[in-house]
C-alpha positions as CSV (number, residue, x, y, z in Angstrom):
1,M,-177.1,56.7,33.5
2,D,-173.7,58.4,33.1
3,Q,-171.8,55.7,31.2
4,P,-169.5,53.5,33.4
5,T,-165.9,53.6,32.5
6,T,-164.2,50.2,32.7
7,A,-161.2,50.6,30.3
8,S,-158.8,51.0,33.2
9,G,-160.1,48.2,35.3
10,P,-162.8,47.7,38.0
11,A,-163.9,50.4,40.4
12,D,-162.2,50.8,43.7
13,L,-165.4,51.7,45.5
14,V,-169.1,51.3,44.9
15,V,-171.6,53.2,47.1
16,T,-175.1,51.8,46.6
17,G,-178.5,51.5,48.3
18,G,-179.1,55.2,48.9
19,R,-180.7,58.2,47.2
20,V,-178.1,60.1,45.3
21,W,-178.7,63.8,44.7
22,T,-176.2,64.4,41.9
23,Q,-176.6,68.2,41.4
24,D,-176.3,67.4,37.7
25,P,-179.3,68.9,35.8
26,A,-179.1,66.2,33.2
27,R,-179.8,63.5,35.8
28,P,-180.5,64.9,39.3
29,W,-181.2,61.6,41.0
30,A,-179.4,58.2,41.1
31,E,-179.2,55.1,43.2
32,A,-175.5,54.4,43.2
33,L,-172.1,55.6,42.1
34,A,-168.7,54.0,41.5
35,V,-165.2,55.4,42.0
36,R,-161.8,54.7,40.6
37,D,-158.5,56.6,41.4
38,G,-160.4,59.3,43.2
39,R,-162.8,60.0,40.4
40,I,-166.4,59.1,39.7
41,V,-166.6,56.5,36.9
42,A,-170.3,55.7,37.1
43,V,-173.5,57.3,38.4
44,G,-176.9,55.7,38.0
45,S,-178.9,52.6,39.0
46,A,-177.6,50.1,41.5
47,A,-177.4,47.5,38.8
48,E,-175.4,49.7,36.5
49,A,-173.0,50.7,39.2
50,A,-172.5,47.0,40.0
51,T,-171.2,46.4,36.5
52,T,-168.1,48.4,37.4
53,A,-167.2,46.2,40.4
54,G,-164.5,43.5,40.5
55,P,-163.1,41.1,43.0
56,G,-161.2,43.8,44.9
57,T,-163.9,46.5,44.8
58,E,-165.0,47.8,48.2
59,V,-168.8,48.1,48.4
60,H,-170.5,50.5,50.8
61,Q,-174.1,49.4,51.2
62,L,-176.4,52.1,52.5
63,A,-179.9,51.8,53.9
64,G,-181.6,54.5,51.9
65,E,-179.6,57.5,53.2
66,L,-179.1,60.6,51.1
67,V,-175.9,61.0,49.2
68,M,-174.9,64.4,47.7
69,P,-171.8,66.2,46.5
70,G,-169.4,67.4,49.1
71,L,-170.2,71.0,50.1
72,V,-168.1,73.9,48.9
73,D,-167.4,76.7,51.4
74,G,-166.8,79.8,49.3
75,H,-165.5,82.0,52.1
76,V,-163.6,80.8,55.1
77,H,-160.6,81.8,57.2
78,L,-158.8,78.5,58.0
79,N,-156.0,79.8,60.2
80,L,-158.2,82.0,62.3
81,G,-161.0,79.4,62.6
82,G,-158.6,76.5,63.2
83,S,-156.6,78.5,65.8
84,Q,-159.8,79.4,67.6
85,A,-160.8,75.7,67.7
86,A,-157.4,74.3,68.6
87,F,-155.9,76.7,71.0
88,E,-158.1,79.6,72.1
89,L,-160.7,80.6,74.7
90,P,-164.1,79.9,73.2
91,L,-166.6,82.7,73.6
92,L,-170.2,82.8,72.3
93,P,-171.5,85.9,70.5
94,T,-174.4,85.9,73.0
95,D,-172.0,86.2,75.9
96,G,-172.4,89.5,77.8
97,L,-169.5,91.4,79.3
98,D,-169.8,89.7,82.7
99,G,-169.8,86.3,81.1
100,I,-166.8,87.1,79.0
101,L,-164.8,88.4,82.0
102,A,-165.7,85.2,84.0
103,K,-164.4,83.0,81.1
104,V,-161.2,85.1,80.8
105,R,-160.6,84.8,84.5
106,D,-161.0,81.0,84.4
107,W,-158.9,80.6,81.3
108,A,-156.1,82.9,82.6
109,G,-155.9,80.8,85.8
110,R,-154.5,77.9,83.7
111,L,-151.7,80.1,82.1
112,G,-148.3,81.3,83.1
113,P,-148.0,84.9,84.2
114,D,-146.8,86.2,80.8
115,E,-148.9,84.0,78.5
116,W,-151.5,85.6,76.3
117,V,-155.2,85.0,76.7
118,V,-156.5,84.8,73.1
119,G,-160.1,84.0,72.2
120,G,-163.4,84.9,70.6
121,I,-165.9,85.6,69.5
122,I,-167.3,88.7,71.1
123,G,-170.7,89.6,69.8
124,S,-171.1,93.0,68.2
125,T,-173.7,94.1,70.7
126,T,-171.2,93.4,73.5
127,M,-168.4,95.2,71.7
128,D,-170.8,98.2,71.2
129,G,-171.1,98.4,75.0
130,I,-167.3,98.7,75.6
131,T,-167.2,102.5,75.6
132,D,-164.9,103.6,78.5
133,A,-161.7,102.7,80.2
134,A,-163.6,101.2,83.2
135,A,-164.2,98.0,81.1
136,L,-160.5,97.8,80.3
137,V,-159.7,97.9,84.1
138,R,-162.1,95.0,84.6
139,L,-160.4,93.0,81.7
140,D,-157.0,93.6,83.2
141,E,-158.2,92.3,86.6
142,A,-159.8,89.2,85.1
143,A,-156.7,88.4,83.2
144,G,-154.4,88.9,86.2
145,G,-152.4,91.5,84.3
146,R,-151.7,89.1,81.4
147,P,-151.9,90.2,77.7
148,V,-155.4,89.6,76.3
149,L,-156.5,89.6,72.7
150,L,-160.2,88.9,72.0
151,R,-161.7,89.0,68.5
152,D,-165.2,90.2,67.6
153,D,-167.8,88.5,65.3
154,S,-166.7,90.4,62.3
155,M,-163.0,89.6,62.8
156,H,-162.3,93.2,61.9
157,N,-162.0,94.4,65.5
158,R,-160.3,93.4,68.7
159,W,-160.4,94.0,72.5
160,V,-157.1,93.9,74.2
161,S,-155.8,94.4,77.7
162,S,-153.4,97.1,79.0
163,R,-150.5,94.6,79.0
164,A,-151.3,93.8,75.4
165,L,-151.3,97.5,74.6
166,Q,-147.9,97.8,76.2
167,L,-146.5,95.0,74.1
168,M,-148.0,96.7,71.0
169,K,-146.1,99.9,72.1
170,V,-149.4,101.8,72.1
171,G,-149.9,104.5,74.7
172,Q,-152.3,107.4,75.3
173,D,-150.6,109.6,72.7
174,T,-150.0,106.9,70.1
175,P,-151.5,108.0,66.8
176,D,-154.0,105.7,65.1
177,P,-152.5,103.5,62.3
178,D,-153.6,104.0,58.7
179,G,-156.9,102.2,58.2
180,G,-157.5,101.6,61.9
181,S,-158.1,103.2,65.3
182,Y,-157.2,102.7,68.9
183,V,-160.6,103.5,70.4
184,R,-160.7,106.1,73.2
185,D,-163.5,107.1,75.5
186,D,-165.0,110.6,75.9
187,S,-162.1,111.4,78.3
188,G,-159.5,110.4,75.7
189,R,-158.5,107.2,77.6
190,L,-157.8,104.0,75.7
191,T,-160.6,101.4,76.0
192,G,-158.6,98.5,74.6
193,V,-161.0,98.3,71.6
194,L,-159.2,98.2,68.3
195,H,-160.9,98.9,65.0
196,E,-159.8,97.5,61.6
197,L,-156.1,97.7,60.9
198,A,-155.3,98.5,64.5
199,S,-156.1,94.9,65.0
200,A,-153.1,93.9,62.9
201,V,-150.8,95.5,65.5
202,A,-152.3,93.3,68.2
203,E,-152.1,90.2,66.1
204,G,-148.4,91.0,65.3
205,A,-147.6,91.4,69.0
206,F,-149.3,88.1,69.8
207,A,-147.5,86.3,67.0
208,A,-144.2,87.6,68.2
209,S,-144.8,85.8,71.5
210,L,-145.1,82.4,70.0
211,P,-142.0,80.1,70.1
212,D,-143.0,78.3,66.8
213,L,-145.5,80.2,64.8
214,A,-145.3,78.0,61.8
215,A,-146.1,74.9,63.8
216,G,-149.1,76.6,65.3
217,V,-150.4,77.6,61.9
218,R,-150.0,74.0,60.6
219,T,-152.0,72.7,63.6
220,A,-154.6,75.4,63.1
221,V,-155.0,74.7,59.4
222,R,-155.1,70.9,59.9
223,T,-157.8,71.4,62.6
224,A,-159.8,73.7,60.4
225,V,-159.9,71.3,57.5
226,G,-160.9,68.4,59.8
227,I,-163.8,70.5,61.1
228,L,-164.9,71.4,57.6
229,N,-164.9,67.7,56.7
230,G,-167.0,66.9,59.7
231,F,-169.7,69.3,58.3
232,G,-169.5,67.8,54.8
233,V,-167.2,70.4,53.3
234,T,-164.6,69.1,50.8
235,A,-163.6,72.3,49.0
236,A,-163.2,75.8,50.2
237,Q,-161.9,79.2,49.3
238,E,-159.5,80.7,51.9
239,A,-160.8,84.2,52.0
240,A,-157.6,86.1,53.0
241,T,-154.5,83.9,52.8
242,M,-151.2,84.9,54.4
243,A,-147.9,83.2,53.7
244,G,-148.0,81.0,56.8
245,A,-151.4,79.5,56.0
246,A,-150.5,79.0,52.4
247,Q,-147.3,77.1,53.3
248,A,-149.1,75.0,55.8
249,L,-151.7,73.9,53.3
250,A,-149.0,73.1,50.8
251,D,-147.1,71.1,53.4
252,L,-150.2,69.1,54.2
253,E,-150.8,68.4,50.5
254,A,-147.2,67.3,50.1
255,A,-147.5,64.9,53.0
256,G,-150.8,63.5,51.6
257,E,-152.7,64.8,54.6
258,L,-154.8,67.5,53.0
259,T,-158.5,66.4,52.8
260,A,-160.0,69.4,51.0
261,R,-159.4,71.4,47.8
262,V,-158.4,74.9,48.8
263,V,-158.3,78.0,46.6
264,L,-156.2,80.8,48.1
265,S,-156.9,84.6,48.1
266,T,-153.8,86.7,48.9
267,P,-154.3,90.3,50.2
268,V,-153.0,93.0,48.0
269,R,-152.8,95.6,50.8
270,P,-152.1,95.4,54.6
271,F,-154.6,93.2,56.3
272,I,-155.8,92.5,59.9
273,E,-153.3,89.7,60.0
274,E,-149.8,91.0,59.9
275,G,-147.4,89.8,57.2
276,T,-146.3,90.2,53.6
277,V,-149.0,91.3,51.1
278,G,-149.2,92.4,47.5
279,E,-147.0,91.4,44.7
280,E,-144.4,90.0,47.2
281,L,-147.0,87.6,48.6
282,I,-148.4,86.6,45.2
283,T,-144.8,85.7,44.1
284,A,-144.2,83.8,47.3
285,V,-147.3,81.6,47.1
286,A,-147.2,80.9,43.3
287,P,-144.7,77.9,43.7
288,L,-147.0,76.3,46.2
289,R,-149.6,75.3,43.6
290,G,-150.6,71.7,43.6
291,D,-153.6,69.5,42.7
292,L,-155.4,70.6,45.8
293,V,-153.9,74.0,46.7
294,R,-154.6,76.7,44.1
295,P,-153.3,80.2,44.6
296,D,-155.7,81.6,42.1
297,F,-157.2,84.8,43.7
298,V,-156.2,88.0,45.4
299,K,-158.1,89.7,48.2
300,V,-159.1,93.3,47.9
301,V,-160.8,95.1,50.9
302,L,-162.9,98.1,49.9
303,D,-164.5,98.9,53.2
304,G,-165.0,97.6,56.7
305,V,-168.1,96.5,58.6
306,P,-171.4,98.3,59.4
307,M,-171.1,97.7,63.2
308,T,-168.3,100.2,63.4
309,R,-169.5,102.5,60.7
310,T,-166.7,101.6,58.3
311,T,-168.9,100.1,55.6
312,A,-169.2,102.4,52.6
313,L,-172.9,103.2,52.2
314,L,-174.7,105.4,49.6
315,A,-176.9,106.9,52.4
316,P,-175.6,108.3,55.7
317,Y,-175.5,106.2,58.9
318,R,-178.2,106.7,61.5
319,C,-177.9,109.8,63.7
320,S,-178.2,108.2,67.1
321,H,-176.7,111.0,69.3
322,G,-177.4,114.2,67.4
323,E,-174.3,113.9,65.3
324,E,-174.0,115.1,61.7
325,P,-175.0,112.6,59.0
326,Q,-172.0,110.4,58.3
327,T,-170.9,108.6,55.3
328,V,-167.7,106.6,54.6
329,E,-165.7,106.5,51.5
330,S,-164.4,103.3,49.9
331,L,-160.8,102.5,50.6
332,W,-160.1,102.3,46.9
333,T,-160.7,104.9,44.2
334,L,-162.2,103.7,41.0
335,E,-159.0,104.3,39.1
336,D,-156.9,102.4,41.6
337,L,-159.4,99.5,41.6
338,V,-159.4,99.3,37.8
339,A,-155.6,99.3,37.8
340,Q,-155.6,96.5,40.4
341,L,-158.0,94.4,38.3
342,E,-156.0,95.1,35.2
343,R,-153.0,93.7,37.1
344,C,-154.9,90.7,38.1
345,T,-155.8,90.1,34.4
346,E,-152.1,90.3,33.5
347,L,-151.3,87.7,36.3
348,G,-154.3,85.5,35.4
349,L,-155.7,85.8,39.0
350,G,-159.2,86.3,40.1
351,A,-160.3,88.8,42.7
352,K,-162.3,88.3,45.9
353,L,-163.5,91.9,46.8
354,H,-164.7,92.6,50.3
355,A,-167.5,95.1,49.8
356,T,-170.2,95.2,52.5
357,G,-171.9,98.5,51.6
358,D,-174.0,99.4,48.6
359,A,-171.5,102.2,47.7
360,S,-168.5,99.8,47.7
361,V,-170.5,97.2,45.8
362,R,-171.2,99.9,43.1
363,R,-167.5,100.7,43.1
364,V,-166.7,97.1,42.3
365,L,-169.3,96.9,39.6
366,D,-168.1,100.1,38.0
367,A,-164.6,98.7,37.9
368,A,-165.9,95.4,36.5
369,E,-167.8,97.2,33.8
370,R,-164.6,98.8,32.6
371,L,-162.6,95.6,32.9
372,R,-165.1,93.6,30.8
373,A,-165.4,96.4,28.2
374,A,-161.6,96.3,27.8
375,H,-161.0,92.5,28.0
376,G,-164.3,90.7,27.6
377,P,-164.8,87.6,29.7
378,G,-161.8,86.9,31.8
379,I,-160.7,86.7,35.4
380,R,-163.2,85.7,38.0
381,L,-164.6,88.4,40.2
382,Q,-166.4,87.9,43.5
383,I,-168.0,90.5,45.7
384,A,-167.7,89.1,49.2
385,H,-170.5,89.9,51.7
386,T,-173.1,91.1,49.2
387,E,-175.2,92.5,52.0
388,Y,-176.4,95.8,50.7
389,V,-177.0,96.3,47.0
390,H,-178.9,99.2,45.4
391,P,-181.7,97.9,43.2
392,D,-180.2,99.5,40.2
393,D,-177.0,97.4,40.6
394,V,-178.7,94.0,41.0
395,P,-178.7,93.3,37.2
396,R,-175.1,94.4,36.8
397,F,-173.8,91.3,38.6
398,A,-174.9,89.0,35.7
399,A,-174.1,91.7,33.1
400,F,-170.5,91.9,34.1
401,D,-170.0,88.3,35.3
402,V,-169.6,89.2,39.0
403,V,-170.3,86.5,41.6
404,A,-172.3,87.4,44.7
405,D,-170.3,85.7,47.6
406,L,-172.5,85.8,50.7
407,S,-172.6,84.5,54.2
408,P,-176.1,83.3,55.2
409,Y,-174.8,82.7,58.7
410,I,-174.7,86.4,59.3
411,W,-178.1,87.6,58.1
412,Y,-180.7,85.8,60.2
413,P,-181.9,87.7,63.3
414,S,-178.9,87.6,65.7
415,V,-176.7,89.8,67.8
416,I,-174.7,91.0,64.8
417,Q,-177.9,92.1,63.1
418,E,-179.0,94.0,66.3
419,S,-175.7,95.9,66.2
420,I,-176.1,96.6,62.4
421,A,-179.6,97.9,62.9
422,A,-178.4,100.5,65.4
423,Q,-176.0,102.0,62.8
424,V,-177.6,101.5,59.3
425,P,-180.8,103.1,58.2
426,A,-183.8,100.8,58.6
427,E,-184.8,100.9,54.9
428,I,-181.3,99.6,54.0
429,V,-181.3,96.9,56.6
430,E,-184.8,95.8,55.5
431,G,-183.5,95.4,51.9
432,S,-180.4,93.5,52.9
433,W,-179.1,90.3,51.2
434,P,-181.3,90.6,48.1
435,V,-180.5,87.0,47.1
436,R,-183.8,86.2,45.3
437,D,-183.4,89.3,43.1
438,L,-179.8,88.4,42.3
439,V,-180.8,84.8,41.3
440,A,-183.8,86.1,39.2
441,A,-181.4,88.5,37.4
442,G,-179.1,85.6,36.5
443,A,-176.3,86.2,38.9
444,V,-174.2,83.4,40.4
445,V,-174.9,83.3,44.2
446,A,-172.2,81.4,46.2
447,A,-172.4,80.8,49.9
448,G,-169.6,80.6,52.4
449,S,-169.4,80.5,56.2
450,D,-166.9,83.3,56.8
451,W,-165.9,81.2,59.8
452,P,-164.9,82.2,62.5
453,C,-166.9,85.3,61.9
454,A,-170.4,85.5,63.2
455,A,-170.8,81.9,64.4
456,P,-168.5,79.5,66.4
457,T,-168.5,76.8,63.7
458,P,-168.7,76.7,59.9
459,D,-171.9,74.7,60.1
460,P,-173.3,74.8,56.5
461,W,-176.7,73.3,57.4
462,T,-177.6,76.4,59.5
463,G,-176.6,78.6,56.5
464,L,-178.4,76.4,54.0
465,Q,-181.6,76.6,56.1
466,T,-181.5,80.3,56.5
467,L,-181.2,80.8,52.8
468,V,-184.6,79.3,52.5
469,T,-186.3,80.6,55.7
470,R,-184.5,83.9,56.3
471,R,-185.0,83.2,60.0
472,N,-182.8,82.2,63.0
473,P,-183.1,78.4,63.4
474,D,-183.6,79.0,67.2
475,P,-187.3,79.6,67.7
476,A,-186.5,81.7,70.7
477,V,-185.2,84.4,68.3
478,P,-188.2,85.8,66.5
479,G,-188.5,87.5,63.2
480,A,-187.3,87.2,59.6
481,L,-184.9,89.4,57.6
482,N,-186.2,90.5,54.2
483,A,-188.3,87.4,53.9
484,G,-189.2,88.0,50.3
485,Q,-185.6,87.2,49.3
486,A,-185.8,83.5,50.3
487,L,-184.5,80.9,47.9
488,T,-185.9,77.5,47.1
489,L,-184.2,74.5,48.6
490,A,-182.7,73.5,45.3
491,E,-181.3,77.0,44.8
492,A,-179.9,77.0,48.3
493,V,-178.2,73.6,47.7
494,S,-176.7,75.0,44.5
495,A,-175.3,78.0,46.5
496,F,-173.4,75.5,48.6
497,T,-172.2,73.2,45.8
498,T,-172.0,74.0,42.1
499,N,-172.1,77.8,42.4
500,P,-169.1,78.3,44.7
501,A,-167.3,75.7,42.6
502,Q,-167.9,77.8,39.6
503,A,-166.9,81.0,41.4
504,M,-163.6,79.4,42.5
505,G,-162.7,78.0,39.1
506,L,-163.4,74.4,40.2
507,W,-166.6,74.0,38.2
508,D,-165.3,70.9,36.3
509,V,-163.8,69.2,39.4
510,V,-166.3,69.4,42.3
511,G,-169.9,70.4,43.1
512,R,-171.7,67.6,41.3
513,L,-171.6,63.9,41.0
514,A,-171.0,63.0,37.4
515,V,-168.5,60.9,35.5
516,G,-165.0,62.5,35.6
517,Y,-165.7,64.6,38.6
518,A,-163.8,64.2,41.9
519,A,-165.3,61.6,44.2
520,D,-166.0,64.1,46.9
521,F,-169.4,63.3,48.4
522,I,-171.2,62.9,51.7
523,V,-173.8,60.7,53.3
524,L,-176.4,62.4,55.5
525,D,-178.5,61.3,58.4
526,R,-181.7,62.7,56.8
527,D,-183.1,63.5,53.3
528,L,-183.0,67.2,52.8
529,F,-185.7,66.9,50.2
530,G,-188.1,65.0,52.3
531,I,-188.1,66.9,55.6
532,D,-189.5,70.2,56.9
533,V,-187.0,72.9,55.9
534,A,-187.0,74.1,59.5
535,E,-185.2,70.9,60.4
536,I,-182.3,71.2,58.0
537,H,-180.1,72.8,60.6
538,R,-180.2,69.5,62.5
539,T,-178.5,67.6,59.7
540,Q,-175.5,65.6,60.5
541,V,-173.0,64.0,58.2
542,L,-172.6,60.3,58.6
543,R,-169.6,60.0,56.2
544,T,-167.5,62.4,54.2
545,Y,-165.6,61.0,51.2
546,F,-162.7,62.9,49.7
547,A,-161.3,61.5,46.5
548,G,-163.2,58.3,47.2
549,T,-161.7,57.9,50.7
550,V,-163.6,58.3,54.0
551,V,-162.1,61.3,55.8
552,H,-164.9,61.7,58.4
553,E,-167.3,59.1,59.9
554,N,-169.9,59.8,62.6
555,A,-170.6,56.3,63.7
556,G,-172.5,57.4,66.8
557,V,-175.4,59.0,64.8
558,R,-178.3,57.0,63.5
559,P,-180.1,58.2,60.4
560,G,-182.9,60.6,61.4
561,E,-181.6,61.1,64.9
562,A,-182.5,64.5,66.4
563,R,-179.8,67.1,66.6
564,T,-180.2,70.2,68.7
């Protein structure tokens, strides 16, 4: 047993009577744990944990349920996800155009004549079908002439109404912004579809309409953290943190209301959310550091998404209409990227690098090779969305200490994969998400939801299952994606606990249950290690403890109860 610590008095809490998966290789299983001052002071047998108790110790007696470390979401967008949950029109990625317009019409009927209809997510296959101005006319009619802003499942693109385009000051002759495009049909008419940084113009117009943007961001972030807690997540890396979200998180911590540990990633170049970026943003968020809020990373975006052919691939995209073979260059030259990582080294900041294509992944690894040669081990580097990796580059992740940050919610057969398959050569799609190869090569593989991208919730149990099965949990959706790259259950659990904690710089704080670690843990309604892996997505969290305090309780669920 990890030795109990009693020098500072009895434990505040003992949790006993369950099966405790510690994620500690020295002692993977235990019966009980004890907590004092938000930290674990004992892990082991029920009898040993009981020795830490005193007259005032609270004892939570379980009935054999599984206890495990709080999950760590290595890639999430708290403001976007929380806003969607708290305020916005909910759309499903499986909704077709007619269904979306019906939902817009119903939602708009509750609003004033000038209020924005904002929502998501539109599935990539539906976005692919919005190719002419006729669909924009239908959107305008459904919204009753109101401004509309709908986000797609990649969060890189938007669909807006004519009124929104007017408020954006975008007309037929408006040139595309750097790094984005106002999509037009074959006749040159605007369709309302916005790609990449054109989306930032729409987001800015919407933000300008809000009477108290800061209050809305605080509500969104608080909502998002509560949702994460409900799924058993107690630590997260905010994947692209603008000033408003950073301040909201700091305010919640100062008020004692933040129930997750959050690592920030500040964009170094203009992003799809409008606002200050780069050195000015880094300087602004630095004073917000606390025990829970850690502004320790920057965000670097090297390319876009494959659905809109903005991902940088080594091979050309598919020729679907007789066009010339097309490739896309990374948004960063190697020299510029090396200079940015050198600057990160000077500032002591890690880098989360969005690179969805094998060409952009190689660009990051080339820069990492130079950085490590010049400085040796140092700042943390993560490649976000490690979707396509050339086989020659797989061993370079471990060689240059680069984390593979991936989103298992995206890869199983789904509408987003249907859209990708229409753009990306089949041999590249078939080799996507080479997780088994990365793990075998010694790379750290860390999972994140990328919520609200791809799925309407940050449900980690769906993602954990798909790491093992490589299939959609819905049996109505057939097929597997690169099935030979499946992980074992233990490896998948590591990808949601210790690995992202290591990637974020919280390796000595969270991700396992051992003496000295934060008392962030969860009680589940089923034993992950004793059920059919195809049932993992049904898992529900009975209780979430953050620093030894219950921050989520699902009293209406009985252990083993079915979940659809």
